[in-house]
Structures are given as structure tokens and as C-alpha cells.
C-alpha positions as a printed Julia matrix, in Angstrom:
411×3 Matrix{Float64}:
  10.27   68.77    4.51
  10.85   69.52    0.87
  11.01   66.44   -1.24
  10.36   66.41   -4.97
   8.21   63.79   -6.62
  11.09   62.39   -8.68
  13.32   62.13   -5.63
  10.55   60.35   -3.7
  10.07   57.65   -6.33
  13.77   56.97   -6.92
  14.9    57.02   -3.3
  11.85   55.09   -2.04
  11.67   57.25    1.07
   8.27   55.91    1.96
   9.91   52.52    2.21
  12.41   53.9     4.68
   9.59   55.42    6.67
   7.75   52.07    6.76
  10.87   50.18    7.88
  11.44   52.75   10.66
   7.71   52.68   11.46
   7.73   56.47   11.14
   3.99   57.07   10.92
   4.35   60.84   10.53
   6.68   60.34    7.58
   4.36   57.71    6.06
   1.38   60.08    6.36
   3.38   62.92    4.78
   4.36   60.88    1.73
   0.88   59.49    1.25
  -0.64   62.95    1.49
   1.68   64.57   -1.01
   2.24   61.64   -3.3
  -0.68   59.18   -3.13
   0.78   57.14   -5.97
   3.75   56.15   -3.83
   1.55   53.47   -2.22
   2.33   51.35   -5.34
   6.02   52.24   -5.47
   8.62   49.46   -5.38
  12.19   49.68   -4.14
  15.29   48.1    -5.71
  14.1    44.66   -4.59
  10.6    45.33   -5.97
   9.13   45.49   -2.47
   6.03   47.63   -1.93
   5.41   49.59    1.29
   2.69   47.08    2.16
   5.12   44.16    1.85
   7.6    45.85    4.19
   4.86   46.65    6.7
   3.55   43.06    6.58
   7.02   41.64    7.2
   7.44   43.95   10.17
   4.03   43.05   11.56
   2.87   46.68   11.53
  -0.87   46.05   11.3
  -1.91   49.73   11.6
   0.33   50.77    8.7
  -0.92   47.77    6.69
  -4.52   48.88    7.27
  -3.77   52.42    6.06
  -1.92   51.18    2.98
  -4.58   48.6     2.07
  -7.29   51.28    2.08
  -5.33   53.4    -0.37
  -4.48   50.41   -2.55
  -8.11   49.32   -2.89
  -8.5    51.16   -6.17
  -5.72   49.03   -7.67
  -6.9    45.49   -8.35
  -4.55   42.82   -7.08
  -2.23   45.34   -5.45
  -2.39   43.41   -2.17
  -0.63   40.48   -3.89
   2.22   42.37   -5.6
   5.35   40.22   -5.03
   8.97   41.19   -4.59
  11.86   40.12   -6.83
  11.79   36.6    -5.35
   8.04   36.21   -5.94
   7.11   36.55   -2.25
   3.83   38.35   -1.55
   2.98   40.34    1.61
   1.16   37.25    2.92
   4.27   35.12    2.34
   6.31   37.59    4.38
   3.78   37.89    7.2
   3.67   34.11    7.62
   7.43   33.68    7.29
   7.97   36.26   10.04
   5.18   34.64   12.11
   3.11   37.82   12.15
  -0.25   36.16   12.82
  -2.29   39.37   13.26
  -0.98   40.86   10.05
  -1.59   37.62    8.18
  -5.18   37.55    9.43
  -5.64   41.15    8.25
  -4.32   40.33    4.77
  -6.55   37.25    4.53
  -9.62   39.3     5.43
  -8.83   41.67    2.57
  -8.49   38.93   -0.01
  -4.8    38.06   -0.05
  -4.14   35.08   -2.34
  -3.34   31.73   -0.73
  -2.27   30.15   -4.04
   0.35   32.73   -5.1
   3.74   31.08   -5.7
   7.23   32.48   -5.35
  10.05   31.76   -7.79
  10.55   28.31   -6.19
   6.88   27.37   -6.42
   6.22   27.83   -2.68
   2.81   29.02   -1.57
   1.82   30.76    1.68
   1.05   27.38    3.28
   4.63   26.28    2.64
   5.84   29.42    4.4
   3.47   28.95    7.32
   4.39   25.28    7.75
   8.11   26.04    7.66
   7.69   28.77   10.25
   6.48   26.15   12.73
   3.9    28.59   14.09
   0.71   26.62   14.75
  -1.33   29.83   15.17
  -0.37   31.08   11.71
  -1.13   27.7    10.19
  -4.52   27.47   11.88
  -5.41   30.94   10.55
  -4.46   29.95    7.02
  -5.96   26.46    6.76
  -9.63   27.56    6.43
  -8.63   29.54    3.32
  -6.8    26.66    1.61
  -8.69   24.76   -1.13
  -8.55   20.97   -0.71
  -6.62   20.56   -3.95
  -3.9    22.9    -2.62
  -3.2    20.99    0.6
  -0.49   18.94   -1.11
   0.72   21.48   -3.66
   4.38   20.79   -4.37
   7.1    23.37   -4.72
   9.64   23.34   -7.55
  11.74   20.74   -5.72
   8.73   18.53   -4.99
   8.32   19.5    -1.33
   4.75   19.73   -0.04
   3.68   21.67    3.08
   4.0    18.47    5.16
   7.7    18.3     4.25
   8.18   21.87    5.44
   6.27   21.15    8.63
   8.54   18.18    9.3
  11.59   20.34    8.67
  10.32   22.95   11.11
  10.24   20.4    13.92
   6.76   21.45   15.06
   4.72   18.37   15.95
   1.68   20.61   16.46
   1.87   21.96   12.9
   2.25   18.41   11.57
  -0.83   17.36   13.52
  -2.83   20.3    12.16
  -1.95   19.39    8.59
  -2.81   15.74    9.18
  -6.19   16.75   10.57
  -6.74   18.75    7.38
  -6.07   15.58    5.32
  -2.59   16.53    4.12
  -0.74   13.59    2.6
   1.36   11.53    4.98
   3.07    9.6     2.18
   4.17   12.45   -0.11
   7.63   12.13   -1.66
   9.86   14.9    -2.97
  11.86   14.81   -6.2
  14.53   12.67   -4.53
  11.99   10.2    -3.19
  12.34   11.33    0.41
   9.28   10.99    2.62
   8.03   13.3     5.33
   9.28   10.82    7.94
  12.69   10.74    6.3
  13.06   14.53    6.55
  11.94   14.6    10.17
  14.3    11.77   11.13
  17.18   13.35    9.21
  16.7    16.59   11.13
  16.47   14.77   14.45
  12.95   15.98   15.31
  11.9    13.27   17.76
   8.42   14.7    18.46
   7.58   14.92   14.75
   8.86   11.38   14.13
   6.65   10.12   16.95
   3.55   11.84   15.51
   4.22   10.53   12.02
   4.75    6.96   13.23
   1.52    7.1    15.22
  -0.19    8.16   11.98
   1.27    4.95   10.4
   4.04    6.46    8.32
   6.12    3.72    6.68
   9.72    3.63    7.98
  10.8     1.31    5.15
  10.34    3.88    2.36
  13.7     4.56    0.73
  14.73    7.54   -1.38
  16.46    7.48   -4.74
  19.73    6.62   -2.97
  18.17    3.69   -1.15
  18.35    5.54    2.16
  15.49    4.89    4.57
  14.43    7.07    7.48
  16.63    4.88    9.71
  19.65    5.6     7.53
  19.05    9.36    7.75
  18.42    9.27   11.51
  21.64    7.3    12.0
  23.56    9.7     9.79
  22.24   12.61   11.89
  23.31   10.74   15.06
  19.9    11.11   16.67
  19.61    8.15   19.03
  15.97    8.82   20.11
  14.78    8.84   16.49
  16.66    5.62   15.74
  15.01    3.95   18.73
  11.55    5.11   17.63
  12.07    3.85   14.08
  13.3     0.44   15.24
  10.31    0.08   17.56
   8.01    0.93   14.64
   9.45   -1.82   12.45
  12.33   -0.06   10.74
  14.75   -2.59    9.28
  18.34   -2.64   10.53
  19.19   -4.93    7.59
  17.94   -2.62    4.85
  20.81   -1.55    2.61
  21.18    1.69    0.7
  21.87    1.82   -3.03
  25.56    1.76   -2.16
  25.1    -1.32    0.0
  25.43    0.4     3.37
  23.62   -0.82    6.45
  22.55    1.66    9.15
  25.09    0.0    11.45
  27.89    0.77    9.0
  26.82    4.4     8.85
  26.79    4.5    12.66
  30.45    3.43   12.75
  31.36    6.76   11.16
  29.69    8.66   14.03
  32.24    9.65   16.65
  31.8     9.87   20.39
  29.61    7.98   22.85
  26.53    8.45   20.67
  28.21    6.61   17.83
  29.09    3.71   20.14
  25.52    3.48   21.38
  24.17    3.58   17.84
  26.46    0.77   16.71
  25.48   -1.45   19.64
  21.77   -0.73   19.19
  21.74   -1.34   15.43
  23.91   -4.46   15.71
  21.57   -6.03   18.27
  18.53   -5.06   16.18
  20.1    -6.58   13.06
  20.85   -9.88   14.81
  17.32  -10.1    16.18
  15.83   -9.34   12.77
  18.03  -11.92   11.05
  16.99  -14.59   13.55
  13.33  -13.69   13.07
  13.63  -13.98    9.31
  15.3   -17.39    9.64
  12.53  -18.69   11.89
   9.91  -17.38    9.47
  11.54  -19.17    6.54
  11.73  -22.42    8.5
   8.07  -22.1     9.41
   7.15  -21.57    5.76
   9.16  -24.6     4.7
   7.6   -26.85    7.35
   4.03  -25.87    6.6
   2.17  -26.63    3.39
   1.04  -23.54    1.51
  -2.71  -22.87    1.62
  -2.95  -23.19   -2.14
  -1.39  -26.67   -2.07
  -3.75  -27.74    0.72
  -6.74  -26.55   -1.25
  -5.52  -28.37   -4.36
  -5.0   -31.56   -2.35
  -8.52  -31.31   -0.92
  -9.98  -30.88   -4.4
  -8.11  -33.94   -5.68
  -9.27  -35.99   -2.69
 -12.88  -34.97   -3.31
 -12.6   -35.87   -7.0
 -11.2   -39.32   -6.18
 -14.02  -39.95   -3.71
 -16.55  -39.03   -6.39
 -14.91  -41.39   -8.86
 -14.93  -44.25   -6.32
 -18.58  -43.61   -5.61
 -19.42  -43.87   -9.3
 -17.49  -47.17   -9.58
 -19.22  -48.92   -6.63
 -21.18  -52.07   -7.79
 -24.95  -52.04   -7.65
 -26.42  -53.22   -4.34
 -27.3   -56.88   -4.0
 -31.02  -56.17   -3.82
 -30.83  -54.18   -7.06
 -29.06  -57.1    -8.74
 -31.64  -59.57   -7.43
 -34.49  -57.38   -8.63
 -32.93  -57.1   -12.05
 -32.44  -60.86  -12.23
 -36.02  -61.61  -11.19
 -37.43  -59.15  -13.67
 -35.67  -60.92  -16.53
 -35.89  -64.52  -15.27
 -38.64  -65.39  -17.75
 -36.51  -64.05  -20.62
 -33.25  -65.81  -19.7
 -32.45  -69.33  -21.0
 -31.77  -72.08  -18.5
 -29.29  -74.92  -18.35
 -30.21  -78.51  -17.55
 -29.78  -77.89  -13.81
 -32.19  -74.98  -14.01
 -29.5   -72.27  -13.7
 -30.82  -69.19  -15.4
 -28.42  -67.54  -17.83
 -28.11  -63.78  -18.11
 -30.04  -62.27  -20.94
 -28.66  -59.61  -23.24
 -30.77  -57.01  -21.52
 -29.36  -57.84  -18.11
 -25.76  -57.9   -19.28
 -26.11  -54.59  -21.09
 -27.45  -52.81  -18.01
 -24.82  -50.14  -17.12
 -25.77  -50.29  -13.45
 -24.59  -53.88  -13.15
 -21.12  -55.36  -13.04
 -19.91  -58.93  -13.13
 -19.38  -60.58   -9.79
 -16.23  -62.21   -8.5
 -12.89  -61.31  -10.11
 -14.66  -59.27  -12.8
 -16.12  -56.61  -10.52
 -13.48  -54.14  -11.68
 -14.9   -52.47  -14.84
 -11.4   -51.53  -16.03
 -10.3   -55.16  -16.39
 -10.84  -57.27  -19.5
 -13.86  -59.54  -18.75
 -12.84  -62.04  -21.45
 -10.0   -63.48  -19.36
  -9.93  -65.18  -15.99
  -6.44  -64.42  -14.56
  -7.23  -66.08  -11.22
  -7.81  -69.48  -12.81
  -5.97  -69.58  -16.07
  -4.29  -66.33  -17.3
  -4.15  -67.59  -20.85
  -7.65  -68.96  -21.03
 -10.3   -67.01  -22.92
 -13.71  -66.85  -21.28
 -16.62  -67.32  -23.62
 -19.9   -65.46  -23.09
 -21.42  -68.66  -21.76
 -18.75  -69.01  -19.12
 -19.08  -65.36  -18.2
 -22.82  -65.7   -17.77
 -22.42  -68.86  -15.72
 -19.85  -67.33  -13.38
 -21.86  -64.13  -13.1
 -24.77  -66.09  -11.69
 -22.58  -67.93   -9.19
 -22.43  -71.39  -10.85
 -20.33  -73.81   -8.88
 -18.81  -75.54  -11.9
 -17.33  -74.29  -15.13
 -19.65  -75.46  -17.99
 -16.53  -76.38  -20.01
 -13.82  -77.81  -17.71
 -10.18  -77.33  -18.53
  -9.92  -81.05  -19.32
 -12.29  -80.67  -22.26
 -15.23  -82.81  -21.05
 -18.52  -81.13  -20.45
 -20.07  -81.25  -16.99
 -23.28  -79.93  -18.52
 -24.5   -79.77  -22.09
 -24.33  -76.47  -23.91
 -27.51  -74.44  -23.55
 -29.83  -74.75  -26.47
 -30.11  -70.95  -26.81
 -27.04  -68.72  -26.44
 -27.63  -65.09  -25.8
 -25.63  -62.96  -28.22
């Protein structure tokens, strides 16, 4: 086999040998032209990348040994930015991927769309490939987003592999990640009709009410995809049949555009769910209207307590306290001719005492006696007399005195 060096590099014959898995041809080219291990074809693919995509682990081992002198050669991408590890995971070549990881293949390399090897593994739906890759993923890279905002969980949902979704959840991948259009992981799974993935996500407490930038919830997308099992799961998990999209469409209205028996079943299911939900909302509103809010109840209790405190402060002094106060000042108080002691200034100024009879209310004017004569002014002498329970007014309304005026009037 006579092949010149220039012809080898331009025709990429070693690439043809790798694709055909012609080990004799691969050995011949490597022996005569060792530098061809770094050669790239018209799509910038290296021999290692082609071998990794084909899952040819023995050829990969031979090429990796000869590329060891070139730093980073194991991560040389093609024209689309895909590395050998990207290709091995995309083609679900688990053994080859494990080989590349053992030799230091990068798990953070991104293609032209910002997708990393974990995106490729998740989209492949191969749980074995994902489990091999996860121990090599830094925690901060678990939710790395691609150029369109899709994280590995989105790609796992798109793949339809419930096992891959579970593996990512166990590795603390985000359940609530949204892409650039505001679509959740649950929304993508429901839109693709992946019943098993929807079930796993709902068990992990994914929110079915999250709507994208068009106001479409997971229930809208499941209805649009005409996937009856997913619609049933979402309704059971609390998905709203009355939630409208940005254009004002209900899931039931979207179901009417679905033809065939499935469309009829969807319309009936969503209509019944909407009626039940509307009735539930009405009963909830009635219950809220009939019951007093907790805040109002608390405010009412505080007002009641304050009123009780005010009433307690306005209660007259006990009779024994009044008697004790009177006895303690009996020697200081003047007396009338019948021996009725008059209140002294000290007694009347005591804040703990109030006037008896119609003047027990401290808010009323004690200078008038509305029960006897509303227009009659009560003098201090009359007030003192009535306060001590005198049976007769010292100055009758007729003008004659029943008793003389005390010789000493307390100011």
C-alpha cells in the first residue's frame, strides 16, 4: 500500500479505516504517519471521535495512548462543538464513555448550542450512561442550561425515560427549572405524552399550574398532544381545567380541536372536571363569606378585652372601703344639727371614691340632679348631704330650710 503523506492528510484515509473498523489499515497509518492521530476530516472530526461514536473501545484505547503527548487532544470537538464524549453518550456507547471518562474527558465541554455531555446522556434516555456520568458532574453543573435554556432534566423528560428522570432527581437536579419560554420539565413531559415521566414528576411534587410565556400549562400541552393518560394524571394532581392560556383558551376548548374518539373523551373529561372545579370554588367563596376572618376575630377579641379593662377601672370603690374612708375622716368632717357628718375636702378629693346614687357615673356632671330637677344646680352642701345618704334635701325646692346651714362649709 503506497500512500503519500500529503494524500493521507487530505483524504483522511485513517478516518475511513476507523469508520470501517479496519484495524490493519488503522495500524498501517499510525505506523507510517503517527501525526495522523490528530488529523481532522472535512467535518473536523478526529479518528478518536469517530471511534467513540462507533463504540470501538479497542481502537479508542490505541488512539488515546498515541494522543497522550498532546494535551487536551481527547476533548477536540467537531464542527458542531461535539467532543468524543458527547458522541459516545449520544450513541449510548456506555463502555466507550467509561473509557473516555477514565482518561480525563471533560464533562463541562459545550457544543455550539451550549449542551454538555450530561445533556446528551439525559436525552439518550440510557440510564446506564447517565449513572456512569453523574459521579463526574460537579454540583454546580447539574442544572447547567443550554443556549435555549434547557437543563438536563428537560432533556430527560423529552427522552421519556422515567428512570433517567429519577436518577437526576436523586442527584438533586432541579425539578422546577424553566426554559427560555417558561416551560417546565412537567410541561415538556406532558407535551410529549410521556405518562411514566409525568407520574414520576408529580410524585416529586411538580406543580401542574405553572404556565409558560403563552399561558399554557402542562394540562394545555397534554391536551394539545391528545394524551388522555397524562391529562388524567394532571387532573388528579390538581391541574386546573379552568386555567386559561394567554389567548383565553381553556383545555376543553383545545380538546375540541382533537379529532377521533380520543378528542371526544378529552372533551367530556375536561368539561366534567371544569364543572366540579367551578362548584368547588363557589362553595369555598360562600364559606369565606359566612365565616369571619381570623384577623377580624382577633381584633374583636382585643376590643372586648379593652372594654372589660375600662369597665373594671370605672367600678366604684367597695362599700367597706368607703366606710373605712368615712370613719378615718369623721373627726375632720363638720356635722349638721342632726349629727350628719359632712364630707371633708380630703374625702371628696379621693380618686378612689365616687358619689353615690345618680352620681355614680364619673362622666356625668355632678353639679346637676337630673332625676329630681334637671334645671336645678346642686351646691357642694347638697352634694355632700346626698353623698352621705341624707333623707332630706337641706334646701327644699320650696325655699324653706329643713335644717340650718352648717356653720363650716368645706371648700
